[in-house]
N, CA, C and O atoms as a GROMACS GRO file, in nm:
protein
  424
    1MET      N    1   0.088  -0.133   0.010
    1MET     CA    2  -0.007   0.000  -0.009
    1MET      C    3   0.075   0.118  -0.007
    1MET      O    4   0.050   0.212  -0.082
    2ILE      N    5   0.198   0.119   0.096
    2ILE     CA    6   0.289   0.195   0.087
    2ILE      C    7   0.356   0.258  -0.059
    2ILE      O    8   0.362   0.372  -0.105
    3ASP      N    9   0.399   0.133  -0.104
    3ASP     CA   10   0.465   0.163  -0.286
    3ASP      C   11   0.373   0.223  -0.342
    3ASP      O   12   0.404   0.322  -0.409
    4LEU      N   13   0.232   0.182  -0.332
    4LEU     CA   14   0.159   0.264  -0.432
    4LEU      C   15   0.159   0.369  -0.413
    4LEU      O   16   0.203   0.442  -0.501
    5ILE      N   17   0.110   0.429  -0.289
    5ILE     CA   18   0.116   0.566  -0.252
    5ILE      C   19   0.236   0.670  -0.290
    5ILE      O   20   0.230   0.786  -0.332
    6LEU      N   21   0.326   0.601  -0.265
    6LEU     CA   22   0.475   0.643  -0.325
    6LEU      C   23   0.468   0.661  -0.480
    6LEU      O   24   0.487   0.773  -0.527
    7VAL      N   25   0.445   0.568  -0.551
    7VAL     CA   26   0.437   0.578  -0.701
    7VAL      C   27   0.314   0.714  -0.730
    7VAL      O   28   0.346   0.810  -0.799
    8VAL      N   29   0.205   0.705  -0.679
    8VAL     CA   30   0.107   0.791  -0.724
    8VAL      C   31   0.162   0.952  -0.706
    8VAL      O   32   0.141   1.043  -0.787
    9LEU      N   33   0.233   0.962  -0.585
    9LEU     CA   34   0.268   1.109  -0.509
    9LEU      C   35   0.414   1.129  -0.628
    9LEU      O   36   0.446   1.240  -0.669
   10LEU      N   37   0.455   1.060  -0.651
   10LEU     CA   38   0.593   1.079  -0.733
   10LEU      C   39   0.583   1.116  -0.903
   10LEU      O   40   0.665   1.178  -0.970
   11ALA      N   41   0.471   1.064  -0.940
   11ALA     CA   42   0.396   1.090  -1.057
   11ALA      C   43   0.338   1.199  -1.056
   11ALA      O   44   0.363   1.267  -1.155
   12VAL      N   45   0.254   1.255  -0.967
   12VAL     CA   46   0.178   1.357  -0.956
   12VAL      C   47   0.306   1.524  -0.936
   12VAL      O   48   0.313   1.635  -0.988
   13ALA      N   49   0.368   1.462  -0.854
   13ALA     CA   50   0.525   1.574  -0.836
   13ALA      C   51   0.575   1.572  -0.961
   13ALA      O   52   0.579   1.678  -1.022
   14GLY      N   53   0.618   1.460  -1.018
   14GLY     CA   54   0.661   1.479  -1.172
   14GLY      C   55   0.585   1.565  -1.254
   14GLY      O   56   0.638   1.660  -1.310
   15VAL      N   57   0.466   1.539  -1.265
   15VAL     CA   58   0.382   1.643  -1.389
   15VAL      C   59   0.376   1.766  -1.329
   15VAL      O   60   0.377   1.862  -1.406
   16VAL      N   61   0.370   1.791  -1.191
   16VAL     CA   62   0.311   1.959  -1.145
   16VAL      C   63   0.500   2.000  -1.204
   16VAL      O   64   0.522   2.104  -1.266
   17LEU      N   65   0.576   1.934  -1.182
   17LEU     CA   66   0.736   2.007  -1.172
   17LEU      C   67   0.754   2.035  -1.335
   17LEU      O   68   0.786   2.140  -1.390
   18LEU      N   69   0.727   1.924  -1.386
   18LEU     CA   70   0.730   1.926  -1.559
   18LEU      C   71   0.632   2.086  -1.592
   18LEU      O   72   0.681   2.192  -1.633
   19LEU      N   73   0.524   2.066  -1.567
   19LEU     CA   74   0.405   2.204  -1.586
   19LEU      C   75   0.486   2.300  -1.566
   19LEU      O   76   0.527   2.370  -1.659
   20LEU      N   77   0.521   2.319  -1.434
   20LEU     CA   78   0.617   2.465  -1.399
   20LEU      C   79   0.742   2.480  -1.507
   20LEU      O   80   0.772   2.589  -1.556
   21GLU      N   81   0.791   2.389  -1.530
   21GLU     CA   82   0.908   2.399  -1.600
   21GLU      C   83   0.867   2.442  -1.717
   21GLU      O   84   0.922   2.545  -1.755
   22LEU      N   85   0.768   2.384  -1.803
   22LEU     CA   86   0.717   2.431  -1.927
   22LEU      C   87   0.668   2.556  -1.935
   22LEU      O   88   0.718   2.640  -2.010
   23PHE      N   89   0.554   2.582  -1.850
   23PHE     CA   90   0.486   2.719  -1.832
   23PHE      C   91   0.556   2.850  -1.791
   23PHE      O   92   0.565   2.954  -1.857
   24LEU      N   93   0.604   2.825  -1.668
   24LEU     CA   94   0.631   2.934  -1.580
   24LEU      C   95   0.816   2.955  -1.563
   24LEU      O   96   0.878   3.061  -1.557
   25LEU      N   97   0.862   2.831  -1.560
   25LEU     CA   98   1.037   2.887  -1.573
   25LEU      C   99   1.068   2.903  -1.676
   25LEU      O  100   0.994   2.860  -1.765
   26PRO      N  101   1.178   2.965  -1.706
   26PRO     CA  102   1.205   2.967  -1.849
   26PRO      C  103   1.323   2.865  -1.860
   26PRO      O  104   1.377   2.824  -1.758
   27GLY      N  105   1.358   2.829  -1.967
   27GLY     CA  106   1.462   2.741  -1.996
   27GLY      C  107   1.469   2.564  -1.926
   27GLY      O  108   1.388   2.549  -1.835
   28PHE      N  109   1.536   2.464  -1.952
   28PHE     CA  110   1.518   2.374  -1.901
   28PHE      C  111   1.638   2.355  -1.777
   28PHE      O  112   1.761   2.351  -1.786
   29GLY      N  113   1.540   2.345  -1.653
   29GLY     CA  114   1.652   2.347  -1.566
   29GLY      C  115   1.629   2.273  -1.421
   29GLY      O  116   1.598   2.154  -1.429
   30ILE      N  117   1.637   2.313  -1.329
   30ILE     CA  118   1.610   2.203  -1.186
   30ILE      C  119   1.461   2.145  -1.186
   30ILE      O  120   1.442   2.028  -1.152
   31ALA      N  121   1.372   2.214  -1.218
   31ALA     CA  122   1.224   2.156  -1.216
   31ALA      C  123   1.189   2.075  -1.329
   31ALA      O  124   1.102   1.990  -1.308
   32GLY      N  125   1.236   2.084  -1.440
   32GLY     CA  126   1.255   2.005  -1.559
   32GLY      C  127   1.294   1.894  -1.510
   32GLY      O  128   1.209   1.808  -1.487
   33ILE      N  129   1.437   1.870  -1.483
   33ILE     CA  130   1.502   1.729  -1.434
   33ILE      C  131   1.420   1.678  -1.358
   33ILE      O  132   1.360   1.572  -1.375
   34SER      N  133   1.412   1.767  -1.249
   34SER     CA  134   1.326   1.673  -1.146
   34SER      C  135   1.206   1.632  -1.172
   34SER      O  136   1.183   1.515  -1.140
   35GLY      N  137   1.111   1.698  -1.228
   35GLY     CA  138   0.997   1.617  -1.288
   35GLY      C  139   1.049   1.510  -1.380
   35GLY      O  140   1.002   1.402  -1.346
   36PHE      N  141   1.114   1.501  -1.465
   36PHE     CA  142   1.156   1.364  -1.507
   36PHE      C  143   1.226   1.249  -1.388
   36PHE      O  144   1.188   1.136  -1.356
   37ALA      N  145   1.281   1.287  -1.367
   37ALA     CA  146   1.342   1.206  -1.256
   37ALA      C  147   1.216   1.149  -1.154
   37ALA      O  148   1.216   1.031  -1.119
   38CYS      N  149   1.124   1.228  -1.115
   38CYS     CA  150   1.005   1.178  -1.010
   38CYS      C  151   0.924   1.088  -1.114
   38CYS      O  152   0.867   0.985  -1.079
   39LEU      N  153   0.925   1.136  -1.243
   39LEU     CA  154   0.836   1.039  -1.320
   39LEU      C  155   0.896   0.883  -1.356
   39LEU      O  156   0.838   0.776  -1.365
   40ILE      N  157   1.002   0.910  -1.368
   40ILE     CA  158   1.107   0.794  -1.400
   40ILE      C  159   1.099   0.696  -1.253
   40ILE      O  160   1.080   0.575  -1.254
   41GLY      N  161   1.119   0.783  -1.124
   41GLY     CA  162   1.145   0.721  -0.989
   41GLY      C  163   0.980   0.649  -0.993
   41GLY      O  164   0.983   0.530  -0.961
   42SER      N  165   0.860   0.694  -1.022
   42SER     CA  166   0.748   0.644  -1.037
   42SER      C  167   0.715   0.493  -1.089
   42SER      O  168   0.651   0.398  -1.042
   43VAL      N  169   0.780   0.512  -1.194
   43VAL     CA  170   0.779   0.393  -1.296
   43VAL      C  171   0.865   0.265  -1.219
   43VAL      O  172   0.829   0.151  -1.190
   44VAL      N  173   0.982   0.332  -1.201
   44VAL     CA  174   1.086   0.215  -1.147
   44VAL      C  175   1.039   0.159  -1.024
   44VAL      O  176   1.055   0.037  -1.013
   45VAL      N  177   0.976   0.231  -0.911
   45VAL     CA  178   0.922   0.180  -0.795
   45VAL      C  179   0.830   0.078  -0.814
   45VAL      O  180   0.816  -0.024  -0.748
   46ALA      N  181   0.745   0.133  -0.951
   46ALA     CA  182   0.633   0.012  -0.932
   46ALA      C  183   0.690  -0.107  -0.979
   46ALA      O  184   0.666  -0.210  -0.915
   47TYR      N  185   0.772  -0.113  -1.092
   47TYR     CA  186   0.825  -0.212  -1.160
   47TYR      C  187   0.904  -0.294  -1.020
   47TYR      O  188   0.872  -0.409  -0.990
   48LEU      N  189   0.979  -0.237  -0.963
   48LEU     CA  190   1.045  -0.293  -0.876
   48LEU      C  191   1.010  -0.347  -0.760
   48LEU      O  192   1.068  -0.447  -0.719
   49ARG      N  193   0.885  -0.271  -0.674
   49ARG     CA  194   0.833  -0.305  -0.562
   49ARG      C  195   0.724  -0.380  -0.548
   49ARG      O  196   0.701  -0.462  -0.459
   50ILE      N  197   0.628  -0.337  -0.678
   50ILE     CA  198   0.489  -0.416  -0.686
   50ILE      C  199   0.509  -0.508  -0.791
   50ILE      O  200   0.564  -0.614  -0.762
   51SER      N  201   0.474  -0.487  -0.910
   51SER     CA  202   0.495  -0.590  -1.051
   51SER      C  203   0.526  -0.557  -1.154
   51SER      O  204   0.560  -0.439  -1.155
   52ALA      N  205   0.533  -0.616  -1.262
   52ALA     CA  206   0.571  -0.593  -1.381
   52ALA      C  207   0.448  -0.526  -1.429
   52ALA      O  208   0.468  -0.416  -1.480
   53THR      N  209   0.327  -0.568  -1.424
   53THR     CA  210   0.197  -0.506  -1.486
   53THR      C  211   0.199  -0.372  -1.367
   53THR      O  212   0.193  -0.267  -1.430
   54ALA      N  213   0.205  -0.354  -1.250
   54ALA     CA  214   0.200  -0.211  -1.221
   54ALA      C  215   0.297  -0.142  -1.274
   54ALA      O  216   0.261  -0.025  -1.289
   55GLY      N  217   0.409  -0.163  -1.310
   55GLY     CA  218   0.513  -0.104  -1.399
   55GLY      C  219   0.475  -0.059  -1.508
   55GLY      O  220   0.503   0.053  -1.550
   56HIS      N  221   0.403  -0.146  -1.566
   56HIS     CA  222   0.350  -0.113  -1.708
   56HIS      C  223   0.232  -0.005  -1.712
   56HIS      O  224   0.215   0.083  -1.796
   57ILE      N  225   0.163  -0.030  -1.612
   57ILE     CA  226   0.042   0.064  -1.560
   57ILE      C  227   0.090   0.206  -1.524
   57ILE      O  228   0.029   0.306  -1.562
   58ALA      N  229   0.192   0.211  -1.458
   58ALA     CA  230   0.259   0.318  -1.435
   58ALA      C  231   0.302   0.425  -1.538
   58ALA      O  232   0.291   0.548  -1.537
   59LEU      N  233   0.362   0.326  -1.640
   59LEU     CA  234   0.448   0.403  -1.689
   59LEU      C  235   0.334   0.485  -1.806
   59LEU      O  236   0.349   0.602  -1.843
   60ALA      N  237   0.225   0.394  -1.849
   60ALA     CA  238   0.093   0.440  -1.929
   60ALA      C  239   0.048   0.575  -1.853
   60ALA      O  240   0.050   0.682  -1.914
   61ALA      N  241   0.013   0.570  -1.731
   61ALA     CA  242  -0.034   0.656  -1.649
   61ALA      C  243   0.066   0.772  -1.677
   61ALA      O  244   0.033   0.875  -1.735
   62CYS      N  245   0.172   0.750  -1.638
   62CYS     CA  246   0.252   0.876  -1.634
   62CYS      C  247   0.246   0.986  -1.777
   62CYS      O  248   0.230   1.108  -1.791
   63ILE      N  249   0.273   0.848  -1.886
   63ILE     CA  250   0.239   0.939  -2.007
   63ILE      C  251   0.146   1.010  -2.046
   63ILE      O  252   0.149   1.128  -2.080
   64VAL      N  253   0.030   0.914  -2.043
   64VAL     CA  254  -0.135   1.012  -2.028
   64VAL      C  255  -0.152   1.128  -1.946
   64VAL      O  256  -0.214   1.228  -1.981
   65LEU      N  257  -0.085   1.109  -1.818
   65LEU     CA  258  -0.085   1.196  -1.747
   65LEU      C  259  -0.054   1.349  -1.769
   65LEU      O  260  -0.129   1.446  -1.754
   66VAL      N  261   0.090   1.344  -1.811
   66VAL     CA  262   0.167   1.418  -1.891
   66VAL      C  263   0.072   1.489  -1.985
   66VAL      O  264   0.015   1.597  -1.969
   67ALA      N  265   0.069   1.394  -2.096
   67ALA     CA  266  -0.038   1.448  -2.233
   67ALA      C  267  -0.134   1.531  -2.156
   67ALA      O  268  -0.121   1.650  -2.182
   68LEU      N  269  -0.233   1.502  -2.064
   68LEU     CA  270  -0.373   1.567  -2.021
   68LEU      C  271  -0.344   1.683  -1.942
   68LEU      O  272  -0.425   1.775  -1.932
   69ALA      N  273  -0.216   1.682  -1.876
   69ALA     CA  274  -0.189   1.774  -1.798
   69ALA      C  275  -0.170   1.931  -1.906
   69ALA      O  276  -0.230   2.037  -1.893
   70VAL      N  277  -0.064   1.892  -2.008
   70VAL     CA  278  -0.028   2.003  -2.089
   70VAL      C  279  -0.136   2.004  -2.191
   70VAL      O  280  -0.152   2.121  -2.224
   71TYR      N  281  -0.196   1.946  -2.240
   71TYR     CA  282  -0.348   1.976  -2.284
   71TYR      C  283  -0.425   2.057  -2.207
   71TYR      O  284  -0.438   2.176  -2.234
   72GLY      N  285  -0.488   1.997  -2.096
   72GLY     CA  286  -0.559   2.098  -2.002
   72GLY      C  287  -0.504   2.225  -1.968
   72GLY      O  288  -0.584   2.315  -1.942
   73PHE      N  289  -0.387   2.247  -1.966
   73PHE     CA  290  -0.312   2.388  -1.940
   73PHE      C  291  -0.335   2.465  -2.025
   73PHE      O  292  -0.384   2.574  -1.995
   74LEU      N  293  -0.301   2.428  -2.184
   74LEU     CA  294  -0.338   2.501  -2.300
   74LEU      C  295  -0.458   2.542  -2.309
   74LEU      O  296  -0.491   2.660  -2.322
   75ARG      N  297  -0.546   2.428  -2.301
   75ARG     CA  298  -0.680   2.487  -2.329
   75ARG      C  299  -0.776   2.560  -2.212
   75ARG      O  300  -0.899   2.566  -2.215
   76SER      N  301  -0.669   2.622  -2.091
   76SER     CA  302  -0.736   2.682  -1.984
   76SER      C  303  -0.695   2.818  -1.990
   76SER      O  304  -0.691   2.877  -1.882
   77HIS      N  305  -0.664   2.880  -2.092
   77HIS     CA  306  -0.648   3.027  -2.137
   77HIS      C  307  -0.529   3.073  -2.066
   77HIS      O  308  -0.466   3.168  -2.112
   78ALA      N  309  -0.490   3.014  -1.958
   78ALA     CA  310  -0.386   3.015  -1.878
   78ALA      C  311  -0.286   3.138  -1.947
   78ALA      O  312  -0.271   3.256  -1.915
   79LEU      N  313  -0.230   3.065  -2.043
   79LEU     CA  314  -0.120   3.100  -2.140
   79LEU      C  315  -0.167   3.282  -2.200
   79LEU      O  316  -0.084   3.370  -2.221
   80GLU      N  317  -0.283   3.294  -2.213
   80GLU     CA  318  -0.312   3.432  -2.292
   80GLU      C  319  -0.311   3.535  -2.156
   80GLU      O  320  -0.300   3.655  -2.180
   81LYS      N  321  -0.322   3.494  -2.012
   81LYS     CA  322  -0.307   3.567  -1.915
   81LYS      C  323  -0.136   3.604  -1.879
   81LYS      O  324  -0.095   3.696  -1.807
   82MET      N  325  -0.056   3.500  -1.954
   82MET     CA  326   0.086   3.511  -1.908
   82MET      C  327   0.156   3.605  -2.022
   82MET      O  328   0.246   3.686  -2.002
   83ALA      N  329   0.088   3.573  -2.160
   83ALA     CA  330   0.198   3.632  -2.265
   83ALA      C  331   0.162   3.813  -2.271
   83ALA      O  332   0.069   3.879  -2.223
   84LEU      N  333   0.242   3.839  -2.326
   84LEU     CA  334   0.231   3.971  -2.369
   84LEU      C  335   0.177   4.006  -2.506
   84LEU      O  336   0.226   3.987  -2.617
   85ASP      N  337   0.043   4.073  -2.462
   85ASP     CA  338  -0.032   4.082  -2.610
   85ASP      C  339  -0.070   4.233  -2.603
   85ASP      O  340  -0.158   4.270  -2.525
   86THR      N  341  -0.005   4.318  -2.684
   86THR     CA  342  -0.046   4.447  -2.705
   86THR      C  343  -0.114   4.485  -2.827
   86THR      O  344  -0.088   4.420  -2.928
   87THR      N  345  -0.188   4.570  -2.835
   87THR     CA  346  -0.270   4.614  -2.970
   87THR      C  347  -0.285   4.760  -2.952
   87THR      O  348  -0.323   4.801  -2.842
   88ILE      N  349  -0.259   4.844  -3.049
   88ILE     CA  350  -0.252   4.974  -3.071
   88ILE      C  351  -0.358   5.007  -3.132
   88ILE      O  352  -0.360   4.974  -3.251
   89ASP      N  353  -0.457   5.066  -3.088
   89ASP     CA  354  -0.597   5.123  -3.117
   89ASP      C  355  -0.618   5.262  -3.145
   89ASP      O  356  -0.729   5.310  -3.166
   90SER      N  357  -0.505   5.328  -3.145
   90SER     CA  358  -0.512   5.476  -3.132
   90SER      C  359  -0.483   5.489  -3.322
   90SER      O  360  -0.426   5.415  -3.401
   91LYS      N  361  -0.554   5.623  -3.336
   91LYS     CA  362  -0.568   5.669  -3.478
   91LYS      C  363  -0.489   5.800  -3.457
   91LYS      O  364  -0.511   5.862  -3.353
   92VAL      N  365  -0.401   5.847  -3.543
   92VAL     CA  366  -0.304   5.979  -3.543
   92VAL      C  367  -0.393   6.062  -3.710
   92VAL      O  368  -0.404   6.002  -3.817
   93ASP      N  369  -0.425   6.154  -3.695
   93ASP     CA  370  -0.473   6.248  -3.796
   93ASP      C  371  -0.335   6.310  -3.833
   93ASP      O  372  -0.250   6.350  -3.753
   94LEU      N  373  -0.330   6.310  -3.951
   94LEU     CA  374  -0.189   6.389  -4.016
   94LEU      C  375  -0.242   6.519  -4.042
   94LEU      O  376  -0.362   6.527  -4.072
   95ALA      N  377  -0.183   6.607  -4.036
   95ALA     CA  378  -0.218   6.756  -4.073
   95ALA      C  379  -0.190   6.792  -4.249
   95ALA      O  380  -0.083   6.775  -4.309
   96ASP      N  381  -0.287   6.833  -4.291
   96ASP     CA  382  -0.302   6.867  -4.436
   96ASP      C  383  -0.179   6.988  -4.478
   96ASP      O  384  -0.143   7.052  -4.380
   97PRO      N  385  -0.148   7.006  -4.538
   97PRO     CA  386  -0.073   7.141  -4.583
   97PRO      C  387  -0.155   7.244  -4.557
   97PRO      O  388  -0.268   7.236  -4.604
   98GLY      N  389  -0.123   7.351  -4.488
   98GLY     CA  390  -0.217   7.462  -4.464
   98GLY      C  391  -0.268   7.466  -4.382
   98GLY      O  392  -0.319   7.575  -4.357
   99LYS      N  393  -0.291   7.353  -4.286
   99LYS     CA  394  -0.383   7.338  -4.177
   99LYS      C  395  -0.305   7.350  -4.034
   99LYS      O  396  -0.185   7.320  -4.036
  100LYS      N  397  -0.357   7.388  -3.922
  100LYS     CA  398  -0.283   7.438  -3.823
  100LYS      C  399  -0.294   7.301  -3.718
  100LYS      O  400  -0.389   7.224  -3.732
  101ILE      N  401  -0.217   7.283  -3.638
  101ILE     CA  402  -0.195   7.130  -3.537
  101ILE      C  403  -0.357   7.132  -3.457
  101ILE      O  404  -0.427   7.036  -3.423
  102GLU      N  405  -0.390   7.323  -3.440
  102GLU     CA  406  -0.492   7.335  -3.304
  102GLU      C  407  -0.608   7.297  -3.385
  102GLU      O  408  -0.696   7.251  -3.311
  103GLU      N  409  -0.646   7.300  -3.523
  103GLU     CA  410  -0.735   7.246  -3.613
  103GLU      C  411  -0.780   7.125  -3.599
  103GLU      O  412  -0.901   7.106  -3.585
  104LEU      N  413  -0.687   7.019  -3.601
  104LEU     CA  414  -0.704   6.880  -3.586
  104LEU      C  415  -0.805   6.823  -3.473
  104LEU      O  416  -0.817   6.864  -3.358
  105LYS      N  417  -0.882   6.706  -3.544
  105LYS     CA  418  -1.004   6.667  -3.455
  105LYS      C  419  -0.918   6.587  -3.334
  105LYS      O  420  -0.814   6.524  -3.354
  106LYS      N  421  -0.983   6.603  -3.214
  106LYS     CA  422  -0.921   6.512  -3.088
  106LYS      C  423  -0.998   6.422  -3.068
  106LYS      O  424  -0.975   6.341  -2.979
   0.00000   0.00000   0.00000
């Protein structure tokens, strides 16, 4: 039972760390390496301490969890809040020759 909890906790921690690395922290650093290490650790613990079938299930679950987490994060519009999006809505009236600047519409 403790091994199963360890596998689940490592898988969840791995997914969270990978999401942090992909979307919040620039580059490929400590969080990404730690996330991959947690995911690999969860699969290894499942293979060695539970059974080969549990290892296969853990491997498939880790792949599906990472894919669903990335897909869900992309669909949540959270990136739109983080990304720089500027649009210029202003309009500048250019003066015709012979028109004074004070006569332009505001």
